[in-house]
Structures are given as structure tokens and as C-alpha cells.
N, C-alpha and C positions, 0 to 999 in steps of 0.2 A: 618488490625486489630490493634487497638491502644493498645500497651502493658500497658499503664496506666489504661485502662479499665479492665485489668486482675487483678488488685491489689486492692481489697476493703480494707477498713481500720478496719472493725469491729473485725474480728477474723482471726487467721492464717488458720483455716480450710476453712472459706469462701473465703479468698484470694487465697488459693491453688485451690479451685474449680473454681475460675475465670480463673486460668491458664489452667485448664484441658479440659473443654468441653468433658466430659468422655463418652465413650461407643459408640457403633456403631449406636444406635438409633439417636443420634445427627447428625451423618454423613449422615445416610440414609435419614433423613428428610430434610437435607439441599440441596439435589440435586435429581433430578428425576432419572438420570442414576447412576448405580453403579460406583464406582471409577475405573479408568483404571489402577491403580497400587495398589499393596499390599506390605507387608513386608515378609521377610523370614529369618529364622535362617540358615545362610549359613555355620556356623561352631560352634561346641561346644566341650568342654572338661569338664569332671566332671559331676555334677548334675545341669541341667538347667530345671527350671519349668516354666510352662505357665498356666495362668488363662484366659480362653477365655472371651471375652466381654459378659456380662450377666450371667456368671457362677461364683459361689463363691469358687469352688474347684480348686485344682492345679494338673496338670498332667505333666508327662514327655514330654519334648519338642519333637515334630515331625518336622524335617526339611522340609518336603514336605507339611505341613499344612500351608496355608497362614496366615500371621498376619494382623489383621485389626485394625481399630480405636477402642480403649477400651481394647485391649489385654494387659495383664500385664506379665512381664518376671522377673524371679528371678534366680540369679546365687548363688549357695550355696558355702560353704567354699571350697577352692582349685578348683574352677570352673570358667570357662570363656565362653563367647558367642560372636558371631559375627552376627549382623543382617544387612541385606541389604534392603534398600528401593530405588528402582531404582539403580543409580550408587553411592548413598550415603551409607557409611558404618558406623554402630554404634557398637562399641566394649564395652563390659562390663567386668570389673574385678570381682573378687570374692566378694560375699556378696553385690551384687548390685541389686537394685530394680528399675525398670522403668515402665512407662505406655506409650503406644502409644496413646497420648491424641487426636491427630488429624492426619488423614492420608487420603488424597485424591489426585486428579490430580495436585493440586496447592500447597498444604500445607503438611508439615511434622512437627509435634510438639511432642517432647518427654519430659516427666516429670520424672526427676530422684528423687526418694524419698530418696535414700541412695546409697552410694558407688561411684565408679570411672567409668566415662563414657568418651570414646574417640570417636569423630566424624570426619570422613573424607569426605569432600564435594569435589567431583572430578570435576564436570562440572559447567559451568556458570549457575547462577540461572534462568535467562531468564523469569522473572515474577513469579517465585516460591518463596515460603516463607518457610524457615527452621528455627526452633526455638527449643531450649532446655532449660528447666526451672528446678529450684530447689525451695526449701522452702524459699530461700533468694532473688532470682532474676530471671529475664527472659532474655535470651540471644538470640539475633537475629543475624543470620549469614548474613554478608554483602557481603563477597567475598569467593570464593572457597579456601579451605585450611584445616588445621588440628587444632582441638580444643579438650581440655580435661577439664572436670569438676569433681572435687572431692567434694562430698556433705557429710557433717557430721551432722546429725540431733541432736546428743547429744550435740556437742559443738555449734551448731547453726551457722556454717560457711559453705561457699562454696568457693573453690579455682578454679579460671579460668586461664588457661594457653593456649595462642595462639601460636602454632608453625609456622603456615603459614596462610595467609589470613587476615581477619579482622572481628570483631564482635562489637555489641553494647549491653551494659548491661543496664537494666532498673530496677529501684527500685519500692517500693510500692507506693510512692507518686509522681511518674513521674520522679524521678532522672534518669539520663542517663550518661553513660561513654563509651568511645570508646577504644577498645584494638586492636592493630595491631600486626603483626608478632613479635615473640620473646618478648612478653609482658605477664605478669601474675599479678593476683590480688587475694587477699583473702578478702572476704566480710563477715562481721559479722552483723547480723540483716537484716532487709528488706529495708534499705534505702541506700544501697551501701556504708556503713561505712567501711573503710579499717581497717583490723586487722593487725596492725603494728607488733604484736608479732609473727606472723606466719612466720616460716622460708621458704625460697624459695624452691620450689619443684625441686628435682633432678631426674635423670633417675632412672627407676625401672624395675623390671622384666616385669611388664605390658607394659611399653614403648617398651621394646625389643620384646615382643610378638606382639605388634601392628606393629612394623617395619617389622617383618617377614611376617605378614599377608599382609601388603602393597606390599612387594616384590613379593610374590606369585601372588597376583592379577595383578600387573604390567606385569608379565611374562606370563600371561594366553594366550594360543594359540587360544582358542575359541573366545577371544575378537576381533580377526581379522575378524571374520565372522558374528558376531552378535553384536547388540547394547549392551553397558554396562548397559543400563537400563533394560535389560532382566534378570530377576532373575534366578539364578541357572546355569548360563553359566560356572561358575568356576568348577563344578563337571564334566562337559563334558570332560575335558582334561584327567582325570584319568580313565574314564570308556568307552571311545570310540575313534573313529578316524574320521578325516575329509577327504573327497575325493571329487574331482571335477567330476561332471556329465554333459555331453553335453546338457541334457534336463533341469535339475533343478539347475545347478550351483553347489555351495558348499553344500554337503550333509554330515550329521553326522550319523555314523553307530555305534550302541552300541556293546560292546564286551561281551562275555561270557553269551549269552542268549540261552535259549532252542531252539531246532530246530523248534518246533511248536509255538514258542512265537509270540505274536502280541501285538501292543500298547494297553494300557488301559486294560490289562488282569489281572495283579496282583496289588491289591490296595483296596481302600474303597471309597464308596460314602458317603459324609458327608453333612448335611444341614448347610450351612454357609450363614448367612444373609449378604448382601441383594441378593446374587446370587441364593440361593437355593442349589440344589444338586451340589456338587463340588467333583471332583475326586482327591483323595490323593493317589499318586502312592507309591508302596512299594520299588521301586529301589532307591538307594541313588542319582542317577542322574535324577530322574523322575519328577523334577519340570518344568524346561524349556521346554522339549519336549512335556509335557502334557497340557501346558497352552498357548503355542505360536506355530505358524507355522502349518505345515501339515506333514502327514506321507505318504510315497509312497513305494510300493513293487518294488524294483529294482533288477531284477534277483531273486535269492532265498532269498534275505535279505530285511529287513525293514530298510528304511533310513528316517531320519528326515530332512525336508526342512524348514529352519528357517524363510524365508521371507526376507523382506527388511532389510539390515544391518545398514542403517543409518536413520531409522525411529523409533521414540519412540514407543515401543510395547505396546499393550493394553492387560491387563490380562483378560483371559477367564476362567471360572470354569472348562470347559472341551470342547474340540473341536471334538465332536462325533455326530453321528446320531443314533437315537434309533429306535428299531423295537419291535413290540409286546406291551404287557401291555395295550392294548385297544386303541392305537393311531389311531385316525380316524376310530374307530370301528374295527381295525385289531387285531386279536388274534393270539398268538403264543403258540399253544398247545404243551405240553411236556408230559413226562411219568406220569402215575398215575392220569391222568385227570386234572392236574394242568396247570396253565398258566405261561408262561415265558416272560422275557424281555431281550433284547440284545442290544448291542451297538458296533459300529465299528468306527475307526478313519476316519476323513474326509481326502480326497486326495488333492494334490496340485491343485489349480484352483477352488476348491469348496468353495462357500461362506458359512459362518456360521451365523445363526440367533439364538439368545438366546431364551430360553424358558420363560424368565421373561420379564417384561415390560422394554423397552428401546427405546430411540429415534433413528431415522434413522442416525443422526450424529454420535452417539455412535457406531452403527453397521458398518457404513462406515469406521470409524477410525479403528475399530478392524480388519476388512477385509483388509484395505489398508496396515496395518503393516504386516499382516500375508501372504498376497498374493504378492510375489515378482514380479518384472517386467518380470522375465524369466519363471514364473510358467505357464504351458500350461493349457488351459481350457479343462477339461475332456470331451470326446465325449459321455460317458455313465454317466448317473446320479448316483452319489454315487458309484464310481468305486470300492472302497475297499469292498463294500458289496458283490461284485461279486467274491471276492477271498475266497477260502476255508480257514477256520481257522481265518479269520480276525474279525469275529463277536463273541463276548463273550456273552454267554447266561446263565442266572441264573433264578431260580424260582422267581416269583413276590414277594412272602412273605419273601424272603431272601434279597431282594434289600435294601441296606442301613442299614442292621442290624448288619453287622460285616464285617471285611475284606474279600475280595474275594480271594479264593485259588483254587487250582486244584480240591479239593474235591467238590467245588460248581459248577463246570462247567457242563452244560447240552449239550449233543451232539445230534443234529438232522441232518437229511439229508440236505445238502446245498441247494438243489433245492427248499425246502420248504420256504426259505427266499425270493425267487424272487418276490412273489406276496404280501408280507407283507408291509403295508405302513411305511414310514420313517418320523420321526419327530425329531426336534432339541432339544426339551425339554423333560426331563425325564417324563414318563407317571405315575410315582408313586408319590402320594402326600407325603409331609414330615410327619414323624411319630409323630411330636408334640414336644413341649418343655419339656414334662414330662420325656422324655427318657434321663436318666442320667447313664445308664449302661455303663460298660467299652466298648469302641468302639462305643458308641451311637452317637447322633447328633453332638456333639462337636468334634468328631474325635480323641480323646485321649484315649488310652487304660488303662494305668497304672497310679495310683496316684503317686505324687512325693512330695519331701520335700517342704513345704511352707516357705515363709519368716517368720521372727519373728512376734509374735502376735501383737506387737505395730504397725508394718507396715500394717498388715492385718486390724487392727482396723481403722487405718487412711484411708486406701483404702476403707473400708466398709462405713465409714462416708462420704468419697468423693463420693461414689456411690449413697448414699441416697440423698445427696445434689445435685448431678448432675441431678437426676430426676426432682428436683424442678427447676433447671436451664433450663432443657430441656422444661418444661412446660412454663416457663417465655419466653424462646426464641421462642417457638411455638406461644405464644400469641403475641409476638413482631413481628414475621414474618407475622401473620395474619393482624396486624395493618399496617405493612409495605405494604402488598399486597393491603389492602384497600386504603392506601394513594397513592400507585402506580396507582391503577385503577382510583382514583379520579384525580390524576395528568394527567393520560393518557386521561381521558375525557376532562379535562380542556385544555390540549394541543391540543386535536382533535378539540375542539370548537375554540381555538385560531388559529389553522391551517386553519380551514374553513373561519374564519374572515379574516385572512391574504390572503387566496386565493381569497376571494371575493374582498378585497381591491386591490389586485394585478390585478384582472380582470378589476375592474373599472378604475384603473390607466392605464392599458393597453389600454382600450377603449378610455380613454381621450387622451392618447398619440397618438393613431391611428387617432382620430378626429383632434388633433392638427397637426399631420403630413399631413393629407388630406388638412386641411386649408393652411398649409405652402406650400404644393404642388400647390394648386390653386393660392395662392398669387404669388408663384414663376412663375407659368405659365402666370398669368396676367402681372407680371413685365417683363417676357421674351417677351410677345406680345407687351407691350408698348416699351420695349427697341428695339425690331425689327422694330416697326413702326418709332421710333425716328431715328434709324439707316437708314432706308429707306428714311425718309424725309431729313436727313442730306446728304445722298448720292445723292438724287435728287437735293437738293439745291447746293451741290458741283458741280454736273454735269452741272446744269444750269449756275452756276457762271463760270465754265470753258468754257461753250459754249459762254456765253456773252463775256468773256474775249477774247476768240478766235475770235468771230465776230467783237468785237471792234478792235482787232489787225488787222484782215483782212480789216476792213473798213479804219483803219488808213493807212494801206499799200496801199489800193486803192486810198485814198485821196492823199497820198504822190505821188503815180505814176501819178495821174491826175494833181496834182500841178506841178510835174516835166515836164509832157507833155505840160501843159499850159506855163510853163516857157520856155521850149525849143521853143515852137511855137512863143511866144512873142520875144524871143531872135532872132529867125530866121527872124521874121518880122522886128525887130529893126535893125538887121544887114543889111537887104535888103533896108530898108527905109532910114536909116541914116548912117552916117559914124561913126565917133569916139564917138559922143555924144550918138547916138543910141546904140552903142556897150556898152558904159559906163552905159547908162540907163538899157540896157538889163542885164548887169552884176549886177547892183544894184537890178534890179527886180529879177534876178536869185538868188542873194544872199538872198534877202528878201524871195523869194520862198523857198530857201533851209532852211532859218531859220524857216519859217512857217512849212515846212515839218518836220524839226528836232523837232520843238515844238510839232507838232502833233504826231510825233513818240514817243517823251518823254511822252506826255500825254497818248498815247496808252499804253506805258510801265507802266506809273503810274496806269492807270486803271487796267491793267493786274495784277500788283503787289497788288493793292487794292483788286481785285477779289481773288487773291491767299491768301491774308491776311484774307479776309472774309471767304474763304474756310477753312483756318487753324483755324480761330476762331471757325467756326462751328464744325470743327473736334475736337477742344479743348472742346467745349460744349458737343459734343458727348462723349468724353472721361470722362469729369466731370460727365455727366449723367450716364455713365457706372460705374464710380467709386462709385457714390452715390448708384446706384442700387446694385453694388457688396457689399457695406457696409450694405445696407438694407437686402440683402440676407444672409450675414454672421450673422447679428443679428437674423434673423428669424430662420434659420437652419444652424448653423455654420458647424457642422460636416457633415450634409447631403448634403450641397451645395459645398463642397470643390472641388470635382471632376468637377462639372458643372462650378464653377468659373474658374478653371484652363482651361476648354475648352473655356469659353467665353474670357478669357484673350488671349488664343492662337488665337481665331478668331479675336479679336481686333488687336493683333499684325500683323496678316496676312493682315487685312484691312488697318492698318496704313502703313504697308510695301507696299501694293498695291497703297495707296494714295501717299506715298512718291515716289514710282516708277513713278506714273502718273505725279506728280508735277515735278519730275526730267525730265521726258520725255517732258513735256510742256516747262520747262525752256530751255531744250536743243533745242526744236523746235523754241522757241522764239529767242534764241541766234542765231540759224541758220538763221531764218528769218531776224533778225537784220543784221547779217553778209551779207546776200544776198542783203538787202536794201543798206547797206554801199557800197558793191561792185558795185551795180547798180548806186548809187550816184557818186561814184568815176569814173565809166565809163562815166556817163553823163557829169561830170565836165571835164573829159579829152576830151570828144567830143566837149564840148562848147569851151574849150581852143583851140582845134584844129580848130574849126569853126571861132574863133576870129582871130587866126593867118592867116587863109585863107582869112578872110575878110580884114585884114590889108594889106595882100600882094596884094589882088585884087583892093584896092583903087587906083585911078589915081594920079599920082604925078604932082605938079605945076612946072612953069619955074624956073630955078635956079637963085640964087642971086649971086652978085659978091663975090668972095672969098669963096664961099660955095662949099664943095666937092660934085661933081656930083654923086659920088657913094653913098652918104648918103641920105636917104629919108627925105622929108620935114616933119617937126613935125607939128602937127595941132596947 
């Protein structure tokens, strides 16, 4: 909510109405479910008056009657009051008038018409909005802490003092100012104009009273066992005791109750919108145990089982089951031919369903908070109805007319209750808005001192104008709902269009993916065919190289054999010349053999180079194919490319190993040929020596050594 929208410029009354959103009709129309929290007058001294929402009269405050949006509170002279909404405390000094302008699960807005108001916000806001307004300004609580506002309508000023935490002040025209801890400001007018002549506020009796109330609240024993959002836990310390039970955990037992006492026995049924019939207990401690948790008979005593201690509680008008009064056609006859109606407390583990309209989310939240994790599920439906004295019965015509006392109880045999149907909602319709008698539908018995006439007149004017605001807001809500429906329809149509476009896009993507898969398969087939052709060409080249090498070796061997035969023939036919010719022929044969071997090696190398070139072509084809595959489907083909690269590496490694093996084989063959050639040369040399030694020597010449052979 924009505070600026709360501050119209036309008149002070109209601007104040913008701050209020007064009365419960506004709150009830704003949400389907009733609010899960209410307010409560936790402590009072002196004369404290309350005017319920929708009523112009003032009554003495009843601490067990819930405060709702639209309720007004007035503290007379020498009087003070402490109001709790959840864990937030609102303290009023004497002659202070406030209105609970807005009160629901998320918002607390208090409007102070006159007097001194202190507010203590204990817990983190967690999405909640807490606001306190005066005729001069709107104050938004930003952080937990302590805040005091002194409003003087006569002087037209408001003093704001922040003891802890932080707030933001807003003026009529959207002016804003932030105050942090230990800061204070006095504002004159409605535009946050600072009143420099106002003296700083010092400590007062009201401040000391507030400090004492804070100390008592901080020391509460019951706060250890229940959530501080549960209203009325402070009174449990003085009127009862906590004990641990093995079945229910921590249980609170009231002190000083009658021997035949039962929960929901002394009090009054009051029609409070939007809940309807609401139980107002007569005991000073009777707020928390009658609107939260469950009751159980433990031994001879009644004990209250509060539920989950760390869950925000949900307020319920009464946690009882009803019998009689015509529920599901069931009648509960009493003396004198009249009909009766009775009620009994729900037991631990029994779920509560309200008699008014509410969503399942609301019902689940209420039962989740009340039914603790250790609460057993009762084996008998409505276990407390089976207990004698647990059901309070009154005549139907007396229900909701006045407080229920001992004189109103109707006694019937307990076994007559066994067959009577049970309902969660009261079977008696409200008596109507015309009932303004003491103790009537508003639940206040005695009139009380009203605030000054000027304040009443201002509040009456606010009430009349609030009805106009309510109608305007209702019209605005209807327009908003129409806009929301139109927006929902447009969003639905847009969503359908988007879904159709997404389906078309998905189908196109699927077709593209199918085409990419087909192209990939075709490329893979081509690549496999190219690889097979390259492998066949490489194998053929290797075979041709090997055949040529073998042919060269055979030619070399044949040449060597022919050379040896020629040498042998030359050696036998001729002497030295023939040997020389044989040597020259052998040398020429060796050169031809070497040339042939070199040619064979060159051919083999050329074959290997051609095989390597073909392998390179295969690799280039593979790279080109990989690039084409990456462009076609980069993400989808990453894993396949990795697999292809791995296969290529394996093939290249196999090719390299094959080439290495061929090279090693060729080297071994060459080495074998060289060794054979060396052996042949050695044999030829040996044959030549033998031929020289076997040649006949001629007659010696004079002077020649006979021991030396003749030279040719």
C-alpha cells in the first residue's frame, strides 16, 4: 500500500479516511477467509471503553472479547490499556483514542486520534506491514523495536520518538523521512514540517509503566511453551501451572476451578462478524485456552494442550462440537417439552471444521497449529462427549441471549447424548443486528464513558465516509477482477499460441534432427567407403611394393648366380684375363644388382609415400567430414566425432605399426641380401685365390727368385 495514496489533499477528514479503511466490512470483503489473528486487551487499569465495529455505543472493555478491524478504544482520565495483536504490543496512556483501522494476517494499522501510544514490535516483520497513523502523518515500521507517538489534535502536532528499531514517516504530499533508534521528531501540519519550538520529550510515568509491562512480558513462563503470537498467554502464569505429560507433552492446568467444572462452561456466545457465534469466556485466563489448542481429561483434572509451540497460531471462535438444536435433524429434548443445545470441548487429535464458509487452506492452517506433533489421534470420535459433565446444555431460546451461568445449565442423563448427531457450527441462527440489549450480540454488558464529543463526531464522520470508500473499493475490486479475468483470458490465449509455436518449433527441430541424422549416416557411409578404398589401395600398394621387392631380390639372386657361373666359367677357361673379366663382370653384375636393389627400394619408398599420401587424403577427408558434421550438428556429434577420432588414431597407429613392420622387414631383407652378397664376394675371392694358386708356373729367369711366382 502506497502511503501517498492514503493522503488526499481536499480535506482533513477525507485524508484521515484514506488512512483508515474503517470497520470490519472492509476487511471481510477483502478476503474470503476470516483473518487468522485478532487483537486483545491484555491489561487495563481505570476506565477503558470499547466501541465495536458497526456500533455507535461505548461499553466497558472485556479482555476476553476479541478486537477486530473497525473497533475503537478509549482510555479515560487516569486510565491505561495494553492491547496485543500477535506478539506486537500497543500501549495507551490516559485520554487516548485509537481505531484498529486494519487488522488481518498481514497488516496491522492503528490510527491514533488523540493521546500517547507506545508500540513494541518484538518479532521480524517477515512480509507483514505494521503502521500507526495520526492526523499529521503515517508511520511505517521498518524494523522491530519500540516507538512512541504523542498526538495533540488541538495544537495540530505529532511527536514521534524511536527508542529502538527504525520507522519511515510519510506526509500528505508524499514527503518521507526516516527515523532510527534514539531519534525523535515533532511534526506540525501534514507535510512533515518540523516544529522547532517543541521541547525534547523526556521520561514520564507512562514510560516507566511501559518498561514494567515489557519486563513482565519478557519474564513470562508460559512463553516457553507457546508461541508469543498466541493471545492471552500472559494470564496463564498467574492462574495455572504447566506440567509435562508423557502423552501430550506440556499441559497447562487451571487452578481454583470447581470440582465439576468443564471447559466452555461459564461465559457467553456472541455473534461477531465474520466468524459468527464466538465464545467469550468468563475466566480472566479464558482467552488462549478457548481459542487455540485442545482440552483433555487427564486423571480427575482438565488440562489444556496448546499444540505446536513454534507455529503461528490461527484464531478460532470456539473449538467445540455441538449437539442438539436440530443438527442433522437431531433433537435434544429437555424438561418442559423444550429443546436444548449443548457443546463440549474438542479433544487432542480431533480436527476442527468451522461452521462458516472457509477454504481448505484456512482449515488446514488452523488444525496444523493446534494439533501438535505429539497429539494422539483419538480412537473414539469426539472423545470428550463420552465424559460425564463435559457437555454444557442450555435451552435453545437462551443460547446467545445472556452469559451462561450455573442457573442456566440443564441436566439430562448422559446416555441420552450418545445417539445425538454432532456438528461443528452452532445450530442456532444469529439473533440479528437489532439486538442492542446489555449482553446482546456485541458481547458487552455495561455502558462506559465515551470519549469527548469532538472525537465521537470525527469518528462518526469517518464512519459515514468509510462507507463511501467501501463502495468505491468494491467497485474498484470488481473492475480489477474483470481486468484480471480479461488478463487471464489473454494470457491463456497467449499461452496456447506459445504452446502451438513451441510444438511447431519442436517438430521442426525433430525434422532437422532427423535430416541431420540421415546426412550423418550418409557421410558415415561415404567415409567408411573411402576408408575401405584407402585401405584396399594401401594394401595393394604394400603388396605391389612387397612383390617388387621380392622380384628385385629374385633378380639380384639370379644375377648373382649368373655372375658366379660366368666367373666360374671365366676362371676355368682363362687364366688371369678371364679372372679379371670375371671380376669386371662380377663387379658390373654387383653394380646392376645394387642398382636393381636401389630401384626396388625406391619403388618401395614410392609405394610407401603413395600409401602415406593416400592416408593423408583419408585424414583430410576425415577432417573435412568432421568439420561438416560439426557444422551440421555440433553438439549432437561431439561424442561421435570423439569416437571417429579414436578410430582414426587406432587406424593410423595400425598403419604406422604396419609401415614400421614393413620397414623392419625390408631392412632385414636388405641386411640378408648384403650378407649374401658379402658371402658371395668372399666365395669369389676365395675362388680367385684358389684359381691363382692352381695356375701352372713358367721356367725361371736368371736372377729371379725361384720361390716367387711369375707375374703374368
